[in-house]
PATORNU-956176 format. One record per atom (N, C-alpha, C): x, y, z; residue number from 1; atom name. Coordinates in Angstrom, 2 decimals. Atoms other than C-alpha are relative to their C-alpha. Example, Ala and Ser with C-alpha at 12.3 -4.5 7.8 and 13.67 -1.06 7.14 Angstrom:
2
<rec x="0.89" y="-1.19" z="0.00" resi="1" name="N"/>
<rec x="12.30" y="-4.50" z="7.80" resi="1" name="CA"/>
<rec x="0.90" y="1.20" z="0.00" resi="1" name="C"/>
<rec x="-0.82" y="-1.19" z="-0.06" resi="2" name="N"/>
<rec x="13.67" y="-1.06" z="7.14" resi="2" name="CA"/>
<rec x="-0.77" y="1.09" z="0.73" resi="2" name="C"/>
END
This chain:
130
<rec x="-0.44" y="-1.14" z="-0.02" resi="1" name="N"/>
<rec x="-128.94" y="-132.30" z="72.95" resi="1" name="CA"/>
<rec x="0.05" y="1.03" z="1.51" resi="1" name="C"/>
<rec x="0.98" y="-0.19" z="-1.44" resi="2" name="N"/>
<rec x="-128.09" y="-130.93" z="76.45" resi="2" name="CA"/>
<rec x="0.35" y="1.87" z="0.08" resi="2" name="C"/>
<rec x="0.34" y="-1.21" z="0.17" resi="3" name="N"/>
<rec x="-128.56" y="-127.06" z="76.83" resi="3" name="CA"/>
<rec x="1.15" y="0.70" z="1.93" resi="3" name="C"/>
<rec x="-0.53" y="-0.59" z="-1.59" resi="4" name="N"/>
<rec x="-126.04" y="-125.26" z="79.83" resi="4" name="CA"/>
<rec x="-0.83" y="1.27" z="0.33" resi="4" name="C"/>
<rec x="0.54" y="-0.54" z="-0.48" resi="5" name="N"/>
<rec x="-127.30" y="-122.72" z="82.12" resi="5" name="CA"/>
<rec x="1.15" y="1.30" z="0.23" resi="5" name="C"/>
<rec x="-1.05" y="-1.02" z="-0.41" resi="6" name="N"/>
<rec x="-124.97" y="-119.03" z="82.57" resi="6" name="CA"/>
<rec x="-0.40" y="0.16" z="1.06" resi="6" name="C"/>
<rec x="-0.17" y="-0.50" z="-1.30" resi="7" name="N"/>
<rec x="-125.83" y="-118.61" z="86.04" resi="7" name="CA"/>
<rec x="0.03" y="-1.09" z="0.57" resi="7" name="C"/>
<rec x="-0.03" y="1.37" z="-0.98" resi="8" name="N"/>
<rec x="-124.79" y="-121.51" z="88.58" resi="8" name="CA"/>
<rec x="-0.54" y="0.49" z="1.42" resi="8" name="C"/>
<rec x="1.05" y="0.30" z="-1.20" resi="9" name="N"/>
<rec x="-126.91" y="-121.73" z="91.74" resi="9" name="CA"/>
<rec x="1.47" y="-0.58" z="1.27" resi="9" name="C"/>
<rec x="-0.71" y="0.47" z="-0.95" resi="10" name="N"/>
<rec x="-124.63" y="-121.82" z="94.58" resi="10" name="CA"/>
<rec x="-0.45" y="-0.69" z="1.75" resi="10" name="C"/>
<rec x="0.70" y="0.51" z="-1.30" resi="11" name="N"/>
<rec x="-125.29" y="-124.26" z="97.94" resi="11" name="CA"/>
<rec x="0.78" y="0.55" z="0.95" resi="11" name="C"/>
<rec x="-0.39" y="-0.13" z="-1.18" resi="12" name="N"/>
<rec x="-123.33" y="-122.33" z="100.39" resi="12" name="CA"/>
<rec x="-1.14" y="0.84" z="0.76" resi="12" name="C"/>
<rec x="0.25" y="-1.10" z="-0.70" resi="13" name="N"/>
<rec x="-124.49" y="-120.28" z="103.24" resi="13" name="CA"/>
<rec x="0.83" y="0.77" z="0.94" resi="13" name="C"/>
<rec x="-0.81" y="-0.15" z="-0.52" resi="14" name="N"/>
<rec x="-123.01" y="-117.60" z="104.64" resi="14" name="CA"/>
<rec x="-1.00" y="0.71" z="1.77" resi="14" name="C"/>
<rec x="0.38" y="-0.20" z="-1.18" resi="15" name="N"/>
<rec x="-123.23" y="-117.17" z="108.48" resi="15" name="CA"/>
<rec x="0.22" y="1.50" z="0.41" resi="15" name="C"/>
<rec x="-0.48" y="-1.93" z="-0.45" resi="16" name="N"/>
<rec x="-121.95" y="-113.10" z="108.76" resi="16" name="CA"/>
<rec x="-1.81" y="0.47" z="0.21" resi="16" name="C"/>
<rec x="1.17" y="-0.81" z="-0.59" resi="17" name="N"/>
<rec x="-126.00" y="-111.93" z="109.02" resi="17" name="CA"/>
<rec x="-0.50" y="-0.77" z="1.20" resi="17" name="C"/>
<rec x="0.58" y="0.80" z="-0.72" resi="18" name="N"/>
<rec x="-126.68" y="-114.67" z="111.19" resi="18" name="CA"/>
<rec x="0.63" y="0.70" z="1.53" resi="18" name="C"/>
<rec x="-1.03" y="-0.46" z="-1.05" resi="19" name="N"/>
<rec x="-123.63" y="-113.66" z="113.83" resi="19" name="CA"/>
<rec x="-0.83" y="1.52" z="0.41" resi="19" name="C"/>
<rec x="0.47" y="-1.72" z="-0.68" resi="20" name="N"/>
<rec x="-124.69" y="-109.68" z="113.81" resi="20" name="CA"/>
<rec x="-1.34" y="-0.11" z="0.67" resi="20" name="C"/>
<rec x="1.09" y="0.22" z="-1.33" resi="21" name="N"/>
<rec x="-128.11" y="-110.69" z="114.90" resi="21" name="CA"/>
<rec x="-0.06" y="-0.52" z="0.88" resi="21" name="C"/>
<rec x="-0.38" y="0.68" z="-1.89" resi="22" name="N"/>
<rec x="-127.06" y="-112.50" z="117.88" resi="22" name="CA"/>
<rec x="0.27" y="0.81" z="0.19" resi="22" name="C"/>
<rec x="-0.99" y="-1.17" z="-0.57" resi="23" name="N"/>
<rec x="-124.85" y="-109.97" z="118.58" resi="23" name="CA"/>
<rec x="-1.01" y="1.22" z="0.17" resi="23" name="C"/>
<rec x="0.98" y="-0.95" z="-1.15" resi="24" name="N"/>
<rec x="-127.74" y="-107.02" z="118.58" resi="24" name="CA"/>
<rec x="-1.03" y="-0.92" z="0.29" resi="24" name="C"/>
<rec x="1.15" y="0.18" z="-1.52" resi="25" name="N"/>
<rec x="-129.99" y="-109.55" z="120.60" resi="25" name="CA"/>
<rec x="0.36" y="-0.11" z="1.24" resi="25" name="C"/>
<rec x="-0.66" y="0.09" z="-1.48" resi="26" name="N"/>
<rec x="-127.34" y="-109.99" z="123.45" resi="26" name="CA"/>
<rec x="0.00" y="1.69" z="0.25" resi="26" name="C"/>
<rec x="0.11" y="-1.07" z="-0.55" resi="27" name="N"/>
<rec x="-126.83" y="-106.10" z="123.31" resi="27" name="CA"/>
<rec x="-1.35" y="0.99" z="0.17" resi="27" name="C"/>
<rec x="1.34" y="0.31" z="-0.47" resi="28" name="N"/>
<rec x="-130.51" y="-105.85" z="123.36" resi="28" name="CA"/>
<rec x="-0.31" y="-0.04" z="1.19" resi="28" name="C"/>
<rec x="0.62" y="0.31" z="-1.07" resi="29" name="N"/>
<rec x="-131.41" y="-107.45" z="125.98" resi="29" name="CA"/>
<rec x="1.11" y="0.27" z="0.84" resi="29" name="C"/>
<rec x="-0.44" y="-0.66" z="-1.27" resi="30" name="N"/>
<rec x="-128.01" y="-106.52" z="128.24" resi="30" name="CA"/>
<rec x="-0.53" y="1.29" z="0.46" resi="30" name="C"/>
<rec x="0.40" y="-1.28" z="-0.30" resi="31" name="N"/>
<rec x="-129.37" y="-102.91" z="128.06" resi="31" name="CA"/>
<rec x="-1.12" y="-0.14" z="0.40" resi="31" name="C"/>
<rec x="1.37" y="-0.52" z="-0.65" resi="32" name="N"/>
<rec x="-133.10" y="-103.35" z="128.46" resi="32" name="CA"/>
<rec x="0.30" y="-0.46" z="0.98" resi="32" name="C"/>
<rec x="0.19" y="0.90" z="-0.88" resi="33" name="N"/>
<rec x="-132.30" y="-106.09" z="131.31" resi="33" name="CA"/>
<rec x="0.24" y="0.86" z="1.33" resi="33" name="C"/>
<rec x="0.12" y="-1.22" z="-1.52" resi="34" name="N"/>
<rec x="-133.35" y="-104.07" z="134.94" resi="34" name="CA"/>
<rec x="0.90" y="-0.48" z="1.14" resi="34" name="C"/>
<rec x="-1.36" y="0.35" z="-0.86" resi="35" name="N"/>
<rec x="-130.24" y="-103.85" z="137.19" resi="35" name="CA"/>
<rec x="-0.57" y="0.07" z="1.24" resi="35" name="C"/>
<rec x="0.08" y="-0.27" z="-2.17" resi="36" name="N"/>
<rec x="-130.35" y="-104.27" z="141.47" resi="36" name="CA"/>
<rec x="0.84" y="1.02" z="0.00" resi="36" name="C"/>
<rec x="-0.43" y="0.12" z="-0.10" resi="37" name="N"/>
<rec x="-128.61" y="-101.77" z="142.25" resi="37" name="CA"/>
<rec x="0.37" y="0.69" z="1.43" resi="37" name="C"/>
<rec x="-0.72" y="0.03" z="-1.44" resi="38" name="N"/>
<rec x="-126.96" y="-102.20" z="145.67" resi="38" name="CA"/>
<rec x="-0.32" y="0.63" z="1.17" resi="38" name="C"/>
<rec x="0.30" y="-0.83" z="-1.18" resi="39" name="N"/>
<rec x="-127.84" y="-100.26" z="148.85" resi="39" name="CA"/>
<rec x="1.69" y="0.35" z="0.27" resi="39" name="C"/>
<rec x="-1.72" y="-0.18" z="-0.40" resi="40" name="N"/>
<rec x="-124.14" y="-98.23" z="149.40" resi="40" name="CA"/>
<rec x="0.04" y="-0.32" z="1.50" resi="40" name="C"/>
<rec x="-0.35" y="0.50" z="-1.37" resi="41" name="N"/>
<rec x="-124.60" y="-98.68" z="153.47" resi="41" name="CA"/>
<rec x="-0.21" y="-0.97" z="0.42" resi="41" name="C"/>
<rec x="-0.66" y="1.46" z="-0.39" resi="42" name="N"/>
<rec x="-123.19" y="-101.22" z="155.09" resi="42" name="CA"/>
<rec x="-1.24" y="-0.74" z="1.14" resi="42" name="C"/>
<rec x="0.91" y="0.53" z="-1.58" resi="43" name="N"/>
<rec x="-126.65" y="-103.29" z="156.88" resi="43" name="CA"/>
<rec x="-0.28" y="-1.08" z="-1.14" resi="43" name="C"/>
<rec x="0.55" y="1.29" z="0.22" resi="44" name="N"/>
<rec x="-127.26" y="-106.59" z="157.00" resi="44" name="CA"/>
<rec x="-1.59" y="-0.53" z="0.12" resi="44" name="C"/>
<rec x="1.61" y="0.27" z="0.66" resi="45" name="N"/>
<rec x="-130.40" y="-107.42" z="155.55" resi="45" name="CA"/>
<rec x="-0.46" y="-1.10" z="0.44" resi="45" name="C"/>
<rec x="0.85" y="1.53" z="-0.29" resi="46" name="N"/>
<rec x="-133.19" y="-110.26" z="156.79" resi="46" name="CA"/>
<rec x="0.27" y="-0.79" z="-1.45" resi="46" name="C"/>
<rec x="-0.17" y="0.79" z="1.17" resi="47" name="N"/>
<rec x="-133.04" y="-113.08" z="154.92" resi="47" name="CA"/>
<rec x="-1.90" y="-0.50" z="-0.38" resi="47" name="C"/>
<rec x="1.54" y="0.58" z="0.09" resi="48" name="N"/>
<rec x="-136.43" y="-114.22" z="152.90" resi="48" name="CA"/>
<rec x="0.24" y="-1.18" z="-0.96" resi="48" name="C"/>
<rec x="-0.29" y="1.48" z="1.41" resi="49" name="N"/>
<rec x="-137.12" y="-117.14" z="150.60" resi="49" name="CA"/>
<rec x="-0.54" y="0.36" z="-1.62" resi="49" name="C"/>
<rec x="1.05" y="-0.66" z="1.30" resi="50" name="N"/>
<rec x="-139.15" y="-115.02" z="148.21" resi="50" name="CA"/>
<rec x="1.61" y="0.56" z="-1.45" resi="50" name="C"/>
<rec x="-1.16" y="-0.30" z="1.11" resi="51" name="N"/>
<rec x="-136.92" y="-114.11" z="144.99" resi="51" name="CA"/>
<rec x="-0.52" y="1.72" z="-1.07" resi="51" name="C"/>
<rec x="0.70" y="-0.52" z="0.87" resi="52" name="N"/>
<rec x="-139.20" y="-111.08" z="144.08" resi="52" name="CA"/>
<rec x="1.04" y="1.26" z="-0.16" resi="52" name="C"/>
<rec x="-1.36" y="-1.00" z="-0.02" resi="53" name="N"/>
<rec x="-136.23" y="-107.90" z="142.71" resi="53" name="CA"/>
<rec x="-1.24" y="0.88" z="-0.63" resi="53" name="C"/>
<rec x="0.61" y="-1.56" z="0.89" resi="54" name="N"/>
<rec x="-138.07" y="-104.05" z="142.01" resi="54" name="CA"/>
<rec x="0.70" y="0.60" z="-0.35" resi="54" name="C"/>
<rec x="-0.90" y="-1.48" z="0.44" resi="55" name="N"/>
<rec x="-136.90" y="-101.51" z="140.82" resi="55" name="CA"/>
<rec x="0.28" y="1.21" z="1.16" resi="55" name="C"/>
<rec x="0.24" y="-0.69" z="-1.48" resi="56" name="N"/>
<rec x="-135.60" y="-99.27" z="143.11" resi="56" name="CA"/>
<rec x="-0.03" y="1.33" z="-0.53" resi="56" name="C"/>
<rec x="0.13" y="-1.94" z="0.04" resi="57" name="N"/>
<rec x="-137.31" y="-95.45" z="143.04" resi="57" name="CA"/>
<rec x="0.74" y="0.61" z="0.93" resi="57" name="C"/>
<rec x="-0.31" y="-0.41" z="-0.90" resi="58" name="N"/>
<rec x="-136.51" y="-94.69" z="146.36" resi="58" name="CA"/>
<rec x="0.86" y="-0.66" z="1.34" resi="58" name="C"/>
<rec x="-0.66" y="1.35" z="-1.04" resi="59" name="N"/>
<rec x="-133.99" y="-96.05" z="148.76" resi="59" name="CA"/>
<rec x="-0.10" y="0.81" z="1.63" resi="59" name="C"/>
<rec x="-0.21" y="-0.55" z="-1.42" resi="60" name="N"/>
<rec x="-134.30" y="-95.35" z="153.04" resi="60" name="CA"/>
<rec x="0.88" y="-1.08" z="0.36" resi="60" name="C"/>
<rec x="-0.90" y="0.25" z="-0.30" resi="61" name="N"/>
<rec x="-131.92" y="-96.79" z="154.82" resi="61" name="CA"/>
<rec x="0.38" y="0.15" z="1.31" resi="61" name="C"/>
<rec x="-0.53" y="0.29" z="-1.72" resi="62" name="N"/>
<rec x="-131.26" y="-97.95" z="158.74" resi="62" name="CA"/>
<rec x="0.83" y="-0.56" z="0.63" resi="62" name="C"/>
<rec x="-1.41" y="0.87" z="-0.30" resi="63" name="N"/>
<rec x="-127.92" y="-98.77" z="160.16" resi="63" name="CA"/>
<rec x="-0.26" y="-0.44" z="0.78" resi="63" name="C"/>
<rec x="0.06" y="0.17" z="-1.28" resi="64" name="N"/>
<rec x="-127.23" y="-100.62" z="163.32" resi="64" name="CA"/>
<rec x="-0.14" y="0.64" z="1.07" resi="64" name="C"/>
<rec x="0.22" y="-1.00" z="-1.07" resi="65" name="N"/>
<rec x="-126.99" y="-97.69" z="165.07" resi="65" name="CA"/>
<rec x="-0.85" y="1.12" z="-0.38" resi="65" name="C"/>
<rec x="0.84" y="-0.68" z="0.70" resi="66" name="N"/>
<rec x="-129.53" y="-96.32" z="163.68" resi="66" name="CA"/>
<rec x="-0.27" y="1.68" z="-0.41" resi="66" name="C"/>
<rec x="0.01" y="-0.99" z="1.01" resi="67" name="N"/>
<rec x="-128.72" y="-93.83" z="161.16" resi="67" name="CA"/>
<rec x="-0.58" y="0.09" z="-1.10" resi="67" name="C"/>
<rec x="0.09" y="-0.37" z="1.42" resi="68" name="N"/>
<rec x="-130.38" y="-92.59" z="158.74" resi="68" name="CA"/>
<rec x="0.06" y="0.49" z="-1.40" resi="68" name="C"/>
<rec x="-0.64" y="-0.43" z="0.93" resi="69" name="N"/>
<rec x="-130.07" y="-92.53" z="155.03" resi="69" name="CA"/>
<rec x="-1.29" y="-0.11" z="-1.40" resi="69" name="C"/>
<rec x="0.86" y="0.35" z="1.31" resi="70" name="N"/>
<rec x="-132.20" y="-91.71" z="151.42" resi="70" name="CA"/>
<rec x="1.01" y="-0.02" z="-1.14" resi="70" name="C"/>
<rec x="-1.46" y="0.66" z="1.21" resi="71" name="N"/>
<rec x="-130.13" y="-92.78" z="148.76" resi="71" name="CA"/>
<rec x="1.35" y="0.75" z="0.43" resi="71" name="C"/>
<rec x="-1.48" y="-0.83" z="-0.33" resi="72" name="N"/>
<rec x="-127.21" y="-92.46" z="150.35" resi="72" name="CA"/>
<rec x="0.50" y="1.42" z="0.64" resi="72" name="C"/>
<rec x="-1.12" y="-1.82" z="-0.60" resi="73" name="N"/>
<rec x="-127.35" y="-88.53" z="151.80" resi="73" name="CA"/>
<rec x="-0.95" y="-0.50" z="1.94" resi="73" name="C"/>
<rec x="0.23" y="0.12" z="-1.46" resi="74" name="N"/>
<rec x="-127.62" y="-88.94" z="155.89" resi="74" name="CA"/>
<rec x="-1.33" y="1.06" z="0.47" resi="74" name="C"/>
<rec x="1.75" y="-0.81" z="-0.82" resi="75" name="N"/>
<rec x="-131.12" y="-87.50" z="157.22" resi="75" name="CA"/>
<rec x="-0.30" y="-0.30" z="1.43" resi="75" name="C"/>
<rec x="0.45" y="0.39" z="-1.09" resi="76" name="N"/>
<rec x="-132.54" y="-87.15" z="160.69" resi="76" name="CA"/>
<rec x="-1.46" y="-0.88" z="-0.21" resi="76" name="C"/>
<rec x="1.07" y="0.65" z="-0.27" resi="77" name="N"/>
<rec x="-135.74" y="-89.23" z="161.62" resi="77" name="CA"/>
<rec x="-0.90" y="1.76" z="-0.04" resi="77" name="C"/>
<rec x="0.94" y="-0.93" z="-0.30" resi="78" name="N"/>
<rec x="-137.44" y="-85.47" z="162.36" resi="78" name="CA"/>
<rec x="0.04" y="0.33" z="-1.26" resi="78" name="C"/>
<rec x="0.15" y="-1.30" z="1.28" resi="79" name="N"/>
<rec x="-136.66" y="-84.00" z="158.60" resi="79" name="CA"/>
<rec x="0.07" y="-1.30" z="-0.76" resi="79" name="C"/>
<rec x="-0.06" y="1.38" z="0.74" resi="80" name="N"/>
<rec x="-136.73" y="-87.88" z="157.25" resi="80" name="CA"/>
<rec x="-2.19" y="0.34" z="-0.78" resi="80" name="C"/>
<rec x="0.77" y="0.07" z="1.10" resi="81" name="N"/>
<rec x="-140.57" y="-87.21" z="155.85" resi="81" name="CA"/>
<rec x="0.03" y="1.31" z="-1.15" resi="81" name="C"/>
<rec x="-0.41" y="-1.24" z="1.03" resi="82" name="N"/>
<rec x="-139.78" y="-83.22" z="154.23" resi="82" name="CA"/>
<rec x="0.86" y="-0.94" z="-0.76" resi="82" name="C"/>
<rec x="-0.46" y="0.72" z="1.26" resi="83" name="N"/>
<rec x="-137.15" y="-85.39" z="152.32" resi="83" name="CA"/>
<rec x="-0.81" y="-0.55" z="-0.56" resi="83" name="C"/>
<rec x="1.33" y="1.11" z="0.55" resi="84" name="N"/>
<rec x="-139.54" y="-88.08" z="151.22" resi="84" name="CA"/>
<rec x="-0.56" y="0.86" z="-0.63" resi="84" name="C"/>
<rec x="0.95" y="-0.71" z="0.99" resi="85" name="N"/>
<rec x="-141.94" y="-85.54" z="150.38" resi="85" name="CA"/>
<rec x="0.35" y="1.00" z="-1.41" resi="85" name="C"/>
<rec x="-0.87" y="-0.65" z="0.62" resi="86" name="N"/>
<rec x="-139.03" y="-83.52" z="148.54" resi="86" name="CA"/>
<rec x="0.38" y="-0.77" z="-1.08" resi="86" name="C"/>
<rec x="-0.71" y="0.87" z="0.78" resi="87" name="N"/>
<rec x="-137.70" y="-86.71" z="146.84" resi="87" name="CA"/>
<rec x="-1.21" y="-0.52" z="-1.42" resi="87" name="C"/>
<rec x="1.02" y="-0.02" z="0.46" resi="88" name="N"/>
<rec x="-140.96" y="-88.00" z="145.85" resi="88" name="CA"/>
<rec x="-0.82" y="0.29" z="-1.02" resi="88" name="C"/>
<rec x="1.17" y="-0.80" z="0.97" resi="89" name="N"/>
<rec x="-142.17" y="-86.46" z="142.65" resi="89" name="CA"/>
<rec x="-0.43" y="-0.61" z="-0.85" resi="89" name="C"/>
<rec x="0.52" y="1.45" z="0.94" resi="90" name="N"/>
<rec x="-144.27" y="-88.08" z="139.90" resi="90" name="CA"/>
<rec x="-0.28" y="-0.96" z="0.40" resi="90" name="C"/>
<rec x="0.15" y="1.32" z="-0.61" resi="91" name="N"/>
<rec x="-143.86" y="-91.47" z="139.92" resi="91" name="CA"/>
<rec x="0.59" y="-0.75" z="0.59" resi="91" name="C"/>
<rec x="-0.94" y="0.58" z="-1.37" resi="92" name="N"/>
<rec x="-141.29" y="-91.93" z="142.41" resi="92" name="CA"/>
<rec x="-0.65" y="-0.51" z="0.59" resi="92" name="C"/>
<rec x="0.93" y="-0.17" z="-0.24" resi="93" name="N"/>
<rec x="-144.04" y="-93.01" z="144.16" resi="93" name="CA"/>
<rec x="0.63" y="-1.92" z="1.06" resi="93" name="C"/>
<rec x="-0.03" y="1.25" z="-1.24" resi="94" name="N"/>
<rec x="-142.19" y="-96.86" z="145.88" resi="94" name="CA"/>
<rec x="1.35" y="0.34" z="0.56" resi="94" name="C"/>
<rec x="-1.05" y="-0.42" z="-1.26" resi="95" name="N"/>
<rec x="-139.67" y="-96.58" z="148.72" resi="95" name="CA"/>
<rec x="0.47" y="-1.02" z="0.18" resi="95" name="C"/>
<rec x="-0.35" y="1.25" z="-0.17" resi="96" name="N"/>
<rec x="-137.42" y="-99.54" z="148.89" resi="96" name="CA"/>
<rec x="1.02" y="0.52" z="1.42" resi="96" name="C"/>
<rec x="-0.80" y="0.31" z="-0.67" resi="97" name="N"/>
<rec x="-136.24" y="-100.03" z="152.87" resi="97" name="CA"/>
<rec x="0.78" y="-1.27" z="0.23" resi="97" name="C"/>
<rec x="-1.15" y="0.81" z="-0.62" resi="98" name="N"/>
<rec x="-132.86" y="-101.57" z="154.06" resi="98" name="CA"/>
<rec x="-0.09" y="0.99" z="0.89" resi="98" name="C"/>
<rec x="0.01" y="0.62" z="-1.32" resi="99" name="N"/>
<rec x="-133.17" y="-102.08" z="157.35" resi="99" name="CA"/>
<rec x="0.92" y="-1.17" z="0.69" resi="99" name="C"/>
<rec x="-1.00" y="0.77" z="-0.34" resi="100" name="N"/>
<rec x="-130.28" y="-103.60" z="159.18" resi="100" name="CA"/>
<rec x="-1.05" y="-1.00" z="1.43" resi="100" name="C"/>
<rec x="0.44" y="1.51" z="-0.75" resi="101" name="N"/>
<rec x="-131.46" y="-107.33" z="161.02" resi="101" name="CA"/>
<rec x="-0.32" y="0.39" z="1.31" resi="101" name="C"/>
<rec x="-0.54" y="0.10" z="-1.37" resi="102" name="N"/>
<rec x="-130.48" y="-105.96" z="164.24" resi="102" name="CA"/>
<rec x="-0.92" y="1.44" z="0.67" resi="102" name="C"/>
<rec x="0.83" y="-1.25" z="-0.22" resi="103" name="N"/>
<rec x="-132.68" y="-102.56" z="164.19" resi="103" name="CA"/>
<rec x="-1.61" y="-0.38" z="0.57" resi="103" name="C"/>
<rec x="1.62" y="0.43" z="-0.78" resi="104" name="N"/>
<rec x="-135.96" y="-102.97" z="166.60" resi="104" name="CA"/>
<rec x="-0.99" y="0.94" z="-1.00" resi="104" name="C"/>
<rec x="1.30" y="0.05" z="0.82" resi="105" name="N"/>
<rec x="-139.32" y="-102.93" z="164.71" resi="105" name="CA"/>
<rec x="-0.20" y="1.24" z="-0.25" resi="105" name="C"/>
<rec x="1.26" y="-1.39" z="0.45" resi="106" name="N"/>
<rec x="-140.87" y="-99.90" z="165.45" resi="106" name="CA"/>
<rec x="0.97" y="1.07" z="-0.34" resi="106" name="C"/>
<rec x="-0.78" y="-1.07" z="0.54" resi="107" name="N"/>
<rec x="-138.11" y="-98.07" z="163.65" resi="107" name="CA"/>
<rec x="-0.62" y="-0.11" z="-1.09" resi="107" name="C"/>
<rec x="0.66" y="0.41" z="1.69" resi="108" name="N"/>
<rec x="-139.11" y="-100.03" z="160.60" resi="108" name="CA"/>
<rec x="-1.04" y="0.95" z="-0.25" resi="108" name="C"/>
<rec x="1.80" y="-0.12" z="-0.06" resi="109" name="N"/>
<rec x="-142.84" y="-99.48" z="161.55" resi="109" name="CA"/>
<rec x="0.14" y="1.68" z="-0.03" resi="109" name="C"/>
<rec x="0.52" y="-1.07" z="0.01" resi="110" name="N"/>
<rec x="-142.20" y="-95.72" z="161.88" resi="110" name="CA"/>
<rec x="0.37" y="0.52" z="-1.12" resi="110" name="C"/>
<rec x="-0.82" y="0.09" z="1.53" resi="111" name="N"/>
<rec x="-140.28" y="-95.44" z="158.61" resi="111" name="CA"/>
<rec x="-0.92" y="0.08" z="-1.20" resi="111" name="C"/>
<rec x="1.33" y="0.28" z="0.41" resi="112" name="N"/>
<rec x="-143.29" y="-97.00" z="157.02" resi="112" name="CA"/>
<rec x="-1.05" y="0.39" z="-0.34" resi="112" name="C"/>
<rec x="2.07" y="-0.99" z="-0.48" resi="113" name="N"/>
<rec x="-146.38" y="-95.06" z="158.51" resi="113" name="CA"/>
<rec x="0.57" y="1.31" z="-1.07" resi="113" name="C"/>
<rec x="-0.15" y="-1.21" z="0.47" resi="114" name="N"/>
<rec x="-144.05" y="-92.07" z="157.29" resi="114" name="CA"/>
<rec x="-0.21" y="-0.38" z="-1.37" resi="114" name="C"/>
<rec x="0.21" y="-0.14" z="1.69" resi="115" name="N"/>
<rec x="-143.70" y="-93.23" z="153.31" resi="115" name="CA"/>
<rec x="-1.74" y="-0.54" z="-0.19" resi="115" name="C"/>
<rec x="1.59" y="0.25" z="0.30" resi="116" name="N"/>
<rec x="-147.37" y="-94.44" z="153.65" resi="116" name="CA"/>
<rec x="-0.24" y="1.09" z="0.26" resi="116" name="C"/>
<rec x="0.78" y="-0.43" z="-0.01" resi="117" name="N"/>
<rec x="-148.82" y="-91.56" z="154.72" resi="117" name="CA"/>
<rec x="0.46" y="1.07" z="-1.29" resi="117" name="C"/>
<rec x="-0.02" y="-0.94" z="1.43" resi="118" name="N"/>
<rec x="-147.25" y="-89.67" z="151.89" resi="118" name="CA"/>
<rec x="-0.30" y="-0.46" z="-1.52" resi="118" name="C"/>
<rec x="0.67" y="0.96" z="1.29" resi="119" name="N"/>
<rec x="-149.24" y="-92.23" z="149.42" resi="119" name="CA"/>
<rec x="1.26" y="-0.64" z="-0.55" resi="119" name="C"/>
<rec x="-1.00" y="0.79" z="0.56" resi="120" name="N"/>
<rec x="-145.97" y="-94.34" z="148.71" resi="120" name="CA"/>
<rec x="-0.39" y="-1.88" z="0.45" resi="120" name="C"/>
<rec x="0.75" y="1.27" z="-0.63" resi="121" name="N"/>
<rec x="-145.99" y="-97.89" z="148.21" resi="121" name="CA"/>
<rec x="1.86" y="-0.32" z="0.72" resi="121" name="C"/>
<rec x="-1.23" y="-0.17" z="-0.76" resi="122" name="N"/>
<rec x="-143.18" y="-99.43" z="150.67" resi="122" name="CA"/>
<rec x="0.08" y="-1.56" z="-0.35" resi="122" name="C"/>
<rec x="-0.40" y="1.66" z="-0.12" resi="123" name="N"/>
<rec x="-141.12" y="-102.62" z="150.31" resi="123" name="CA"/>
<rec x="1.09" y="-0.33" z="0.54" resi="123" name="C"/>
<rec x="-0.95" y="0.45" z="-0.71" resi="124" name="N"/>
<rec x="-138.53" y="-104.23" z="152.31" resi="124" name="CA"/>
<rec x="0.90" y="-1.01" z="-0.70" resi="124" name="C"/>
<rec x="-1.22" y="0.59" z="0.91" resi="125" name="N"/>
<rec x="-135.00" y="-105.13" z="150.95" resi="125" name="CA"/>
<rec x="0.58" y="-1.24" z="0.93" resi="125" name="C"/>
<rec x="-0.52" y="1.42" z="-0.58" resi="126" name="N"/>
<rec x="-134.14" y="-108.85" z="151.85" resi="126" name="CA"/>
<rec x="1.18" y="-0.73" z="-0.98" resi="126" name="C"/>
<rec x="-0.15" y="1.43" z="0.28" resi="127" name="N"/>
<rec x="-131.51" y="-111.78" z="151.29" resi="127" name="CA"/>
<rec x="-0.27" y="-0.80" z="0.03" resi="127" name="C"/>
<rec x="-0.16" y="1.44" z="0.27" resi="128" name="N"/>
<rec x="-131.05" y="-114.97" z="149.74" resi="128" name="CA"/>
<rec x="0.46" y="-0.82" z="1.35" resi="128" name="C"/>
<rec x="-0.84" y="0.61" z="-0.65" resi="129" name="N"/>
<rec x="-131.00" y="-117.63" z="152.42" resi="129" name="CA"/>
<rec x="1.89" y="-0.56" z="-0.73" resi="129" name="C"/>
<rec x="-1.30" y="0.68" z="0.54" resi="130" name="N"/>
<rec x="-127.50" y="-119.21" z="152.45" resi="130" name="CA"/>
<rec x="-0.22" y="-1.43" z="-0.07" resi="130" name="C"/>
END
C-alpha cells in the first residue's frame, strides 16, 4: 500500500534574490569607496613610487608661474595664512600641496611652514612614475 503526498518538494533554485543581493553590494561599495578629486589647476606633479591616497580636505596649489590657489580659488602668498586659517574649521586639518615640479623648494617650504604653524598636517601630491 503506497501513500501519496499531497505537497511536492521542488528542486528548483531561484537566483532572483541572489542577483538583488549582488547589485545591492555593488551599489554599496561604489558609494562608500573614496574617490580622489584631482586638482583643477594645471601643475606637473613630481613622481613618487608610493601609492598612498589620502582624502583631500584642503588643497593648496602652486603653479609653475608662482600663482597660489586654495581649493581652486586664487590667492596671494601674503593672504595665504589668513585664508588657510579661515578654511581650517573643525576637523579640516589636512592640507594637500599640489606643487609644480619646476617650482623652487623655498616656495613649497614657505607654504608648508604656514600650514604647520596653523596646526595642520601637510601632504604632498605626487603622480605614479610611467
